[in-house]
VEXVEXVO-547070 format. One record per atom (N, C-alpha, C): residue in one letter; z, y negated, x negated. Coordinates in pm, whole numbers, plus 50000, padded with zeros to 5 digits. Example, Ala and Ser with C-alpha at 12.3 -4.5 7.8 and 13.67 -1.06 7.14 Angstrom:
BEGIN
A507805056948681
A507805045048770
A507805033048680
S507085022548715
S507145010648633
S507874999748710
REM end
This chain:
BEGIN
X500005011949915
X500005000050000
X500004987549912
X498964979249925
X498914966849850
X499744956149920
X500394947849842
X501254937349897
X500594923749880
X501044914149960
X500504900649950
X500934894149819
X500214883949779
X500494877149652
X501794869149665
X502764872749585
X504104866849599
X504854868549468
X506084863749468
X506924864949348
X508374866349390
X509204870449295
X510614872349326
X511454873549202
X512734876249225
X513714877149116
X514434890549123
X514634896349005
X515394908748989
X516844905248957
X517744909649045
X519164907049024
X519964916849108
X520884924049044
X521744933149120
X522904925349179
X523374929049300
X524464921449363
X525754920849282
X526004930649196
X527224930049114
X527224917949022
X526044912048999
X525914900848905
X526194887348969
X526414886949099
X526744874149162
X528064868949106
X528264855749107
X529544850049062
X530614851649169
X531784846449142
X532894847049236
X534184850149163
X535294847549230
X536594848549163
X537234862349171
X536544871949232
X537154885049252
X536674895649154
X536064891449043
X535774900748934
X534434907548939
X533724906749053
X532424913149067
X531644905749173
X530324906349166
X529524900649273
X529794907949404
X529874900449512
X530154906149643
X529074901749742
X529244905649868
X528244903049971
X528624891150058
X529384881950002
X529844870350076
X529094857650040
X529804846650031
X529224833250017
X528244832149901
X528614837349784
X527754835749666
X526424843149682
X526444854349753
X525194861749777
X524274853649868
X524844847249970
X524034838750058
X523494826649982
X524284821349890
X523814810049810
X522654814149719
X522704826349669
X521584831149588
X520314832149671
X520434837049794
X519264837849882
X518724823849911
X519614814249929
X519174800349947
X518394795649824
X518864799449705
X518164795749582
X516764801949581
X516654814549623
X515344820949629
X514414813249723
X514934809649840
X514104802449937
X513684788849883
X514614781649821
X514304768549765
X513274769649652
X513234781249586
X512334783349472
X510984788849516
X510784790849646
X509514796049694
X509354810949676
X510454817949650
X510374832249625
X510334840049757
X509634851249755
X509514859749874
X510154873449855
X510654876149732
X511164889449702
X512484888549627
X513404897549661
X514644899449586
X514714914249551
X514584917449422
X514674931349379
X516074934449328
X516614945749374
X517944950149335
X517884963849272
X518984968249216
X519124981849165
X519714990449277
X519865003449258
X520435011949364
X521805006849410
X522055007949539
X523255002249599
X524425011949608
X524255024249560
X525265034549582
X526565032549506
X527625039449551
X528925038949483
X528835045649347
X529315038949244
X529135043849108
X530375051149056
X530125060048962
X531215067548901
X531325064248754
X531425074548670
X531595072848527
X530445064648469
X530795054648391
X529795046148328
X529325034748415
X529695034848543
X529385024048637
X527885022048659
X527105032348630
X525655031048645
X525245032748790
X524465023248845
X523955024948981
X522955036348993
X522535041848879
X521615053248881
X522355066648875
X523675066248875
X524495078448877
X525555076548985
X525125077949110
X525975074649223
X526575087249284
X527675085149357
X528305096049432
X527525099549558
X526535091349594
X525765093849715
X524405087249705
X523385093849762
X522045088149763
X521855078049874
X522795077149969
X522635068250083
X523795058450098
X525005062450063
X526185053950081
X526075041249998
X526855031050038
X526885018449967
X528095017349876
X527985008649777
X529065006549680
X530144997849742
X531315003849769
X532394996449834
X532944985049747
X532684985349617
X533154974349532
X532404961349562
X531284962149633
X530514950349669
X531044943649797
X531924950449870
X532424944949996
X533124931649971
X532784921750051
X533374908350036
X534794908150090
X535734904750003
X537124903650046
X537324891750138
X536574880950115
X536694869350202
X536254872650344
X535204880650358
X534764884550492
X535774893650559
X536464901850482
X537554909950540
X538694900850587
X538954890350511
X540004880950552
X539614873750681
X538334870350694
X537874863650816
X538054872550939
X538054885650919
X538254895051030
X539734898551047
X540604891350973
X542054893650978
X542454907550931
X541634913550847
X541974926350788
X542724924450656
X542664912450602
X543484908350488
X544074894650521
X545194891350458
X545854878550483
X545794869750359
X546124857150375
X546144847950262
X547084852850152
X548174859250193
X549164864050095
X548574874550002
X547534881550049
X546914891949966
X546134886149849
X545914873049851
X545104866649748
X545924857549656
X547214859349658
X548074850449580
X548094853949431
X547834866249397
X547904870449256
X546584876449209
X545524868649218
X544214873249172
X544214873349019
X543844884548958
X543804885048811
X542824874748754
X542994871348631
X542114862048562
X540904869848511
X540004873148602
X538834881148567
X537864873048481
X537124879648392
X536094872448315
X534994867548407
X534394856348373
X533354850348456
X531964856048428
X531744860748307
X530394864748266
X530164879748266
X531214887448289
X531114902048286
X531994907948397
X531664920148438
X532534927748527
X533434936548440
X534734934648452
X535704943448387
X536034954248490
X535264965048491
X535364974948597
X536754981148607
X537364983848494
X538684990348497
X539714981448567
X539794968848528
X540744959748592
X540364957148738
X539074955948762
X538604953348898
X539024964448993
X538774976848955
X539094988249042
X540594988949067
X541384986648963
X542844987348977
X543364976949076
X542664965449085
X543124954749175
X542484955449313
X541194958649319
X540474957449446
X540674969349539
X540734981449483
X540864993249569
X542124992549656
X543284988849603
X544454987449691
X544244977449804
X543484966749779
X543204957149886
X542284963149992
X541314971149948
X540444977750044
X541214988050127
X542144994750064
X543005004150137
X543854996550241
X544354985150201
X545164977250292
X544334972550411
X543094968450386
X542214964150495
X541964975650592
X541774987850538
X541564999550624
X542795002250709
X543975001050648
X545225003250721
X545394992850832
X545064980450803
X545164969850903
X544154971951016
X543004977450983
X542004980551086
X542564990751185
X543245000851133
X543835011151220
X544905005051310
X545674995951253
X546774989851328
X546294979251427
X545094974451410
X544604963451492
X544284967851634
X543994957851716
X543734960551858
X542344955751900
X541444954051804
X540094949251835
X539244961051882
X539224963152012
X538534974952067
X537024974052046
X536464961952049
X535024960552028
X534654964951887
X535444960351789
X535184964151650
X535334979251631
X536344985151697
X536534999651680
X535385007351744
X534845002451855
X533685009051916
X532485008151823
X532334996851756
X531254995451660
X531425005351545
X532655006751499
X532955016351392
X532615030551437
X533055034151558
X532785047651609
X531285050051622
X530565039851668
X529125041151680
X528455042951545
X528945035651443
X528415037151308
X528635051351257
X529835056551276
X530155070151229
X529275080551298
X529075079151428
X528235088651501
X526775087751456
X526295075451436
X524895073651400
X524555077751258
X525575078851172
X525345082451031
X526035095450992
X526395103351092
X527185115451066
X526485125250973
X525135125250972
X524435135350894
X524695134050744
X525085122150697
X525455120750556
X526895116050539
X527405108550636
X528715102250622
X529855112350621
X529755122750703
X530825132650709
X531015139450574
X529915143850513
X530005150450382
X530465140750275
X529965128450280
X530335118650178
X531825115350183
X532335112550302
X533755108950316
X534655120350273
X534285132650310
X535085144150269
X534995146150118
X533825144550062
X533645145849917
X534525135949843
X534535123449885
X535335113249818
X536825115949835
X537205120749952
X538625124049976
X539065135649888
X538225145749876
X538535157149789
X538585152949643
X537655144449603
X537655139549465
X538965132349433
X539455124649528
X540735117749510
X541885127749506
X541845137649594
X542915147649599
X542975155849472
X541805158449412
X541745166249288
X541715157249165
X542225144949181
X542445135549071
X541175132448992
X540085130849065
X538835126749004
X538035137748937
X538495150148948
X537725161048887
X536375162448958
X535335166048880
X534025168548939
X534095180749031
X533225181249131
X533305191949231
X533145205849169
X532495206949055
X532325220048989
X533665225648943
X534705217048934
X536025221348889
X536995223449006
X536545221849128
X537405223949244
X537615238949268
X538605242649347
X538795256849381
X537505262849438
X537275275349407
X535995281849440
X535625280349587
X536585282649677
X536245282549819
X535875268449867
X536415258149800
X536055244449835
X534745240649766
X534635244649642
X533405241649566
X532175247649635
X532335259849682
X531195266949742
X531155265449894
X532075257649950
X532095254750093
X532115267550178
X533035276650142
X533165289050220
X533455286050366
X533025294850452
X533205292950596
X534685291350628
X535015280350694
X536405277750734
X537275271650627
X536825271550501
X537685266950392
X537915251850396
X537015244350461
X537135229850461
X537985224450576
X538355233150670
X539105228350786
X540485222950747
X541175229950657
X542505225250617
X542445211850544
X541585210150442
X541525196950377
X541065185950472
X540235189150570
X539825178950667
X541025173750744
X541965182750775
X543175178650846
X544145171350754
X544325176750634
X545315171150542
X544865157750483
X543565155550476
X543035143550411
X542445133650511
X542935134050634
X542355125550738
X542395110650700
X543505106250643
X543635092050609
X542625087950504
X542455096350402
X541495093150295
X540065093950346
X539785103650432
X538455104750491
X538145092350574
X539125088150653
X538925076050732
X538655063850643
X539385062750533
X539185051650441
X537725050350402
X537115061450363
X535735060650313
X534725058350424
X535035062850544
X534165059450657
X534275044450688
X535495039350685
X535705025150709
X534985016650604
X535105020450477
X534455012650371
X532945012650389
X532375023850431
X530935024050454
X530555015450575
X531355015750677
X531125007150792
X531104992550751
X532074988250672
X532144974350627
X530974970950534
X530664980150442
X529554977450351
X528254975550429
X527944984950518
X526694984150593
X526654971550678
X527754968150742
X527784956150826
X527524943650742
X528184942550627
X527994930750543
X526604930350481
X526134941850432
X524824942050367
X523714938850467
X523764944950586
X522704942850683
X522694928450734
X523864922050743
X523904907950780
X523234899450672
X523494902850545
X522864895750434
X521354897850435
X520934910150462
X519504913150468
X518824905450581
X519474904650696
X518894897050807
X518734882350769
X519704877050696
X519614863250653
X518424861350558
X518284870550462
X517144869750369
X515834870550445
X515724880150535
X514494881850612
X514184869550696
X515224862950748
X515024851050831
X514404839550751
X514574839950618
X514004829750530
X512704834550465
X512174845650517
X510904850850465
X511024858450336
X512224863150303
X512464870450178
X512664885150208
X511904893650140
X512044908150153
X512844913650035
X513564924250060
X514394930449956
X513714943149907
X513544943949775
X513014955949711
X514194964349664
X514384975849725
X515434984949683
X514934994649579
X515835002849529
X515515011749417
X516055025649447
X515185035649441
X515605049549458
X515485056649323
X516605060749264
X516495069449147
X515875082649190
X514905087449117
X514275100049156
X515315111249165
X516285111249074
X517305121749073
X518635116349123
X519495125449163
X520845121549205
X521845127049105
X523025121149106
X524075125449014
X524525139749047
X524785147548943
X525295161048964
X526615160549040
X527505151849000
X528795150449068
X528635140649184
X528015145449290
X527745137049406
X527915145149533
X528095138149643
X528185144849772
X526895151949805
X525765146649759
X524465152649789
X524345166649731
X524735168349604
X524605181349539
X525655191049591
X526885186249609
X527945194949661
X527615200049801
X527105191349886
X526845195150026
X525515202050044
X524605200549949
X523255206349963
X522825213649836
X523605223249788
X523275229649660
X521925236649661
X521475240749780
X520195247749789
X519015238649754
X519225225549759
X518155215949729
X517925214949578
X518865219749498
X518825217949354
X518835231449281
X518375231149157
X518315243349076
X519655244849002
X520555252349066
X521905253949014
X522235268448985
X523165270448894
X523765283648872
X524725286048989
X524475296249068
X525275298349188
X526725302049158
X527005306549036
X528375310349000
X529205298248957
X528615289148883
X529375278048826
X529085264648892
X527945263548958
X527515250749012
X526825241948911
X526755246248785
X526075238448682
X524545239548698
X523805229548653
X522345230248662
X521805241048569
X520685246948609
X519975256148520
X519245248148412
X518615237348454
X517985227848364
X518295213748415
X518185203848326
X518525190148365
X517365180848338
X517475168848395
X516405159048388
X516525150348264
X515395144648226
X515325135248115
X513885131848089
X513635125747977
X512265122847934
X512155125847785
X510975129247739
X510795131847595
X510905119047514
X510915120047381
X510985108047297
X509955097547339
X510395084847346
X509515074147391
X509915060947327
X509425050147384
X509685036547334
X511175033847319
X511975039347413
X513395036147417
X514245044847325
X513805057147294
X514655066147216
X513825076547142
X514135078547013
X513425088246931
X513775102546969
X514905104647033
X515305118147074
X515145120147225
X514425111047288
X514245111847432
X515505107047504
X515465107947634
X516615104347715
X517055116647795
X518295120747772
X518855132247842
X519775127047952
X519285126948075
X520055121248186
X521105130948241
X520775143748239
X521755153748283
X521755156648432
X520895150048510
X520855152648654
X520265166448682
X520735173148786
X520105185848823
X518695183648876
X517825193148853
X516445192448900
X516345198249041
X515275194549109
X515105199049248
X514575213249256
X514995220049360
X514415232949396
X513235229949489
X512095227249429
X510955222549505
X510435232949603
X510585245849572
X510145256149666
X510945255149795
X512265253549783
X513095252249902
X512725239649979
X512565228549908
X512235216049974
X510915216950050
X509935223149986
X508635224350052
X508735233150176
X509515243850168
X509655253050282
X510415246850398
X511185236450370
X511945229550476
X511315216150514
X510055214550483
X509355202350521
X509865189950452
X510425191850332
X510965180750253
X511965172450334
X512695179150422
X513575172050515
X514615163650441
X515175168950330
X516195161450257
X515615148350205
X514405148550151
X513755136550100
X513425126850213
X512955132150324
X512625123450437
X513855116050486
X514985123050499
X516215116650544
X516705106550442
X516525109650315
X516945100350210
X516145087350217
X514835088450226
X513995076550232
X514265068450359
X514465075350468
X514765068550594
X516075060850583
X517065066950518
X518355060450500
X518245047950415
X517515048750304
X517365037250216
X516555026250284
X515555029950363
X514745020050431
X515505012750541
X516655018050579
X517485010650674
X518194999050604
X518204998950470
X518914988850393
X517984978950322
X516724982850299
X515804974350224
X514454973950295
X513564965350245
X512234963950304
X511164971550227
X511334972450097
X510374978850007
X511154988049914
X510584999449879
X511265008949792
X510545010049659
X511275008349551
X510765011649418
X511305025349381
X510415034849352
X510845048349313
X510945048849162
X512175049849113
X512415050448969
X511925063748914
X511275063448797
X510715075448734
X509755082848828
X508855075148887
X507875080548982
X507115092248924
X506845091948793
X506025102448734
X506655116348752
X507975116948772
X508635129748791
X508305136448922
X507605129549011
X507155135749136
X505765141849120
X505135139649004
X503885146548971
X504145157848872
X504895154848767
X505355164848670
X506625159448607
X507575168148576
X508885163648528
X509285171248403
X510105164648321
X510595170148195
X511875177748222
X511885190548189
X513045199148214
X513655203448081
X514965201748068
X515695205047946
X516795214847981
X516925225547903
X517945235547929
X519335229247932
X520145233248027
X521505228048039
X522285231047910
X522985220947859
X523775222647738
X523135217147613
X521855213047620
X521185207247504
X521815193647470
X521785189847343
X522385177347300
X521445165447317
X520155167847321
X519195157047343
X518015162647421
X517025153947446
X515915157647534
X514665162047458
X514775164447328
X513585167947249
X512975181147294
X513815191247310
X513305204747338
X513235207547487
X512375200047555
X512145202447696
X510715207047720
X510355208147847
X508985211947881
X508625205848016
X507315203848038
X506835197848161
X506655208548269
X507045205048391
X506825213548507
X506185205248617
X505325211248694
X504635204248801
X505545202548923
X505405191148990
X506115188449115
X505085187049228
X505475190249351
X504525189649463
X504445175649525
X504145165749441
X504175151949487
X503205148849599
X501995154649593
X501015152049699
X501525157249832
X502045169249833
X502595174949957
X503775166650007
X504605162049914
X505775154249951
X505365141550026
X504445133749969
X504085120950031
X503195122650154
X502415133450158
X501675136250281
X502645139050396
X503685146550366
X504685149750468
X505455137250509
X505885129450410
X506605116950439
X505745107750526
X504465106550491
X503575098050570
X503435102850713
X503355116050732
X503215121550866
X504465119050950
X505635118850886
X506885117450960
X507375103150971
X507135095050868
X507675081350867
X506605070650869
X505345074450857
X504275064550849
X504045059950706
X503125050550690
X502785045550556
X503925036750507
X504535040450395
X505725033650348
X505415023350240
X506185012350237
X506035002250132
X506715006650004
X505975013149916
X506545019349795
X505915013349671
X506755010549572
X506325006749437
X506635018449344
X505675022249263
X505835033549172
X506215028549033
X507395032448986
X507785029448847
X507045039348758
X505935034848702
X505035043548627
X505065040348478
X506255038248424
X506415035048283
X506755047648205
X506625047048073
X506985058447989
X505795067247957
X506045080147951
X505025089947911
X504145093048032
X503075085148049
X502215086148167
X500845091648126
X500365101448199
X499025106748173
X498125103748292
X496875107848281
X495905104748386
X496275111148519
X496915122748513
X497295129448637
X498285120948717
X499195114148649
X500165105448718
X499455093348777
X498515087448700
X497785075948751
X496945079648872
X496325091348869
X495535095948984
X496435098249105
X497595103749081
X498585106249187
X499025092949249
X499365083249166
X499755069949215
X498645063549297
X497425063949243
X496315057049307
X495855064049435
X496045077049443
X495685084549564
X496405078749686
X497665074549666
X498445068949776
X498465053549773
X497695047649680
X497575033049668
X498925026349645
X499815033249573
X501095027049540
X500895017449422
X501385005249430
X501314996449312
X502215001549201
X501725000849077
X502535004348962
X503174992048901
X503714993648780
X504454982848714
X503844979448578
X503794966648548
X503314961948418
X504394953048356
X504694955348228
X505784948548159
X505214940048046
X505454926948051
X504884918147950
X505474920147811
X506714925247802
X507274928047670
X506434938447595
X505694946647668
X504884957147606
X503454952547577
X503124940047610
X501724935947614
X501124932047479
X501954928847381
X501414922047264
X501364930747138
X501614943547154
X501304952947048
X499884958047070
X499234963046967
X497884968046984
X496854957046986
X495744959747061
X494624950147061
X494354945547203
X493144940447224
X492784934847354
X492724945247464
X492784957947428
X492764968547528
X494144972047582
X495184965547532
X496534968447579
X496594966947731
X496984977547803
X496934977047950
X497944967548013
X498914962647935
X499924953647991
X499534938847976
X498474935947902
X498024922147893
X497604917148030
X497944904748064
X497664899948199
X496224901348245
X495254899748152
X493864900748197
X493404915148217
X494244924848178
X493894938848197
X494554945248319
X495524938648379
X496224944948491
X495374944248617
X495594953748707
X494894953848835
X495684945648938
X495024942049046
X495704934149149
X496844941949215
X496614954549241
X497624962449312
X498674967549213
X499464958249162
X500564961749073
X501624950949081
X502774953849021
X503854944149011
X504044941148862
X503934928448825
X504094924848685
X505474918748663
X506094922648553
X507444918148517
X507394912248376
X508284902748350
X508514899248210
X509194911148145
X510294915748201
X511004927848161
X511764933148282
X512374944748268
X513154950648376
X514624951548334
X515424957948417
X516844959748384
X517044968248260
X516044976448224
X516144984948105
X515674977947978
X515044966447992
X514604958847876
X515664948747834
X515544944147712
X516304932547670
X515844920547754
X516614909847756
X516094897547814
X514894893047730
X514084884247785
X512904879847709
X513304872547581
X514314863847589
X514794857147467
X515324867347369
X516094877247417
X516624887647330
X515514896047270
X514514899447352
X513364907047302
X512654899547190
X512394886847210
X511644878947112
X512454877546983
X513764875946995
X514604873846877
X514934886946804
X515144897646880
X515724909946822
X514774921846819
X513764922246904
X512944934346919
X511484932346880
X510904921046914
X509484918846887
X509264917546736
X508204924046686
X507894922846544
X506994910646520
X506734907846396
X505954895846363
X504564896346425
X503964908146427
X502634909546486
X502654905946634
X503644911146707
X503744908346851
X503994893446876
X504834887346795
X505094873046812
X503814864946788
X503084868546684
X501834861346655
X500824863246767
X500714875646817
X499774878546926
X500144870847051
X501444870047080
X501884862747199
X501414848247193
X501614841647080
X501264827547073
X499764825347053
X499064835247001
X497604834647006
X497134834947151
X497774843347228
X497404844947369
X497714832147447
X498874826247420
X499284814147492
X498474801847449
X498044801747326
X497394789947272
X498404780347214
X499444777447292
X500524768747245
X501734771147333
X502934770547276
X504134772047357
X504244760947461
X504894763647571
X505034753847679
X506074743347647
X506964746347554
X508084737447526
X509304740547609
X509194750247701
X510324754047786
X510994766947738
X510554772347626
X511144784547572
X510304796747602
X510494807347524
X509654819147535
X509804826047670
X510994825647730
X511174832147860
X510264825747965
X510204812447965
X509364805648062
X507884806948028
X507554808847902
X506174811747865
X505714824847930
X506594835047926
X506234847747987
X506284847248139
X507204839448194
X507224837748340
X505894831848387
X505424821948315
X504134815848352
X503004825948343
X503014834148238
X501984844448226
X502034854248343
X503234858148381
X503374867348494
X502834861148622
X503214848748649
X502774842148772
X501264840048774
X500694837148658
X499264834048652
X498384846448657
X498964858348641
X498174870648639
X497614873748777
X496684883248783
X496094887348911
X497014896748988
X498084901648926
X498994911048994
X499484905149126
X499484913349229
X499894908549361
X501324903449362
X502184910049288
X503594906049286
X504044903649143
X504844893249124
X505444890148994
X506944889449013
X507674897348933
X509134898048943
X509724894348808
X510734885748810
X511364880948687
X512864882848697
X513514889148597
X514974889848598
X515584875848596
X516684873948665
X517324860848666
X517684856348525
X518024865748436
X518374862048299
X517234854348232
X515984857948266
X514844850848206
X514674836948267
X514914835748395
X514884822348457
X515894813248387
X517054818748354
X518114810948290
X517944809948139
X516964817048082
X516694816347939
X517804822147853
X518414833247899
X519554839047830
X519144849347725
X520024851647629
X519754860847519
X520284874847542
X520394882447433
X520744896647440
X522104899347504
X523024889847496
X524344892147552
X524314892647705
X523184889047766
X523044889747912
X522234901947955
X521974910947862
X521204923047896
X521974931547995
X521264937348093
X521914945348197
X522144959748153
X521164965648083
X521294979748044
X520514982547916
X521094991047831
X520404996347715
X520285011347732
X519075016547761
X518925030947784
X519465039247668
X520045050647703
X520625060247608
X521935055447546
X522425043947586
X523735039147542
X524695040547659
X525765048147642
X526605052147755
X527535041147804
X527955032147717
X528975022447756
X528465008047739
X529134998947808
X528854984647792
X527704979447876
X527234987447973
X526114983348056
X526574979048195
X525624973248270
X525754970548414
X526794959948448
X527244952148353
X528374943248379
X528024928348383
X526794924448348
X526484910148336
X526594902948469
X527134890648463
X527214881748579
X526774867648539
X526184860548633
X525864846448609
X526954837648670
X526974825248631
X527914815648688
X527214807348796
X527964803548897
X527364796849011
X526604784248972
X527144776748877
X526494764148837
X525164766248765
X524864778948732
X523604781748661
X522384779748750
X522544781248881
X521394780448972
X521134765849006
X520464759148917
X520254744748932
X518944741649005
X518854729349052
X517634724649114
X516464724349018
X516754722448889
X515664722348790
X514944735748789
X515714746748790
X515084760048788
X514324762748916
X514894759049029
X514184761649155
X512904753249162
X512944741049109
X511744732749108
X510664738849019
X511074743648902
X510104749948810
X509444762048875
X510264770448936
X509724782549000
X508794778849114
X509204769549197
X508374765649311
X507054759649265
X507094751849158
X505854746149104
X504884757249061
X505414767748996
X504564778848954
X504044786649074
X504904788449175
X504464795049298
X503264787849359
X503374774849369
X502284767049429
X501044766549339
X501264765449209
X500134764649115
X499304777249116
X499994788849122
X499284801649111
X499204809249243
X499424802449352
X499164808249484
X500034820149521
X501304819649482
X502184830949514
X503034828049640
X502414821649735
X503114818549860
X502294822949981
X501534833649963
X500644838250071
X501354848350160
REM end
């Protein structure tokens, strides 16, 4: 599906400012949407919205559909009288530029528990009917998710593979006792999902009312320690005795790592999925589309062929390619859900078979300007070589910021090629030079990380692939979103016709 000529900003909600230690879905998020509208932007791209576990990566979530309760706005809970002014008297001195996840969780989770307790004690029958309706309408995933999270808490955070056998394997009748004993914890997680969905969907409606669409992100794989794998082991290639994967996901050595990337996610049992009409995938996509307008499928190439590495390997070097039934998958999805607005993340080790697969369904791919200035005039990432049906980026969440890339990663040849291509610097800095190149390209959509709009360096990088710690924590300050930046962006939108 080709999209209209437009532009937008890449920013995960955790990066919003605010005094509660993490970006939330309250006032600052609405102010960011106002900034997008003032800047002439039509798109807001985010990372996966799921609840995160070890490493705080949005790509390793406890659920493929649930929302991250750490994003819930405490101020909005206070407006509903689920928290009081007294609950905000001892706010920790959180850092302004980073999320300190450990301190945040220790402070915020007790407040969320208190809000859930106050909800139970309250007498707002309309709100409770809304809650009951939400639980009924999302029971197909919510029941398993809430029980999974309650069990994880009861077993002190142990992964489900370490739970007692009858619970791990979901023996008939074995879950009835924990369902009774853990009612309060189960309710907590249903309540948190109710609040997350209510707040997020209100924010989405506001964005849509200003002509802004949200691009969501689906990781091709799900976390091994997730409600999805525990509740649906038949969907994945697992050892039936231990619950461990037979093989795990990753990619071979590439631009980002000489030893490849070993993600560790379990691989799909594609035979089972095909025999069941890909029902699990259809429900997953339908769930995500209830939260966003456009879906970016991360590691799209894994739906044509995927890299499989034996469980227990230390790196991803010794893997092998296996075919996936991607054509059957999207034909089935199209028959059941219609033609979907999908962007294919087609970066990395891509061959002609993947490009043919992408183009068969007319999914736009991705072009990264940081990759454009190595090689010669045939480089496929150069603006004059990209096709219209694609999304062009200065960089993504996996890249350094543009300033960081130019200072720390680009070699002398790439720097020389960049300025040969530009003719002369704009005087606004290298980040804005690349923003202008992205906007001026024929690509239907141009997406720029907020860090590049702000001209920030490597310390504002969101993620470094293959590095386990120190990622996903960057935040901007509210005063950073100035009228100067919105004017610059709007001028480029108008100059290069990205307002259609």
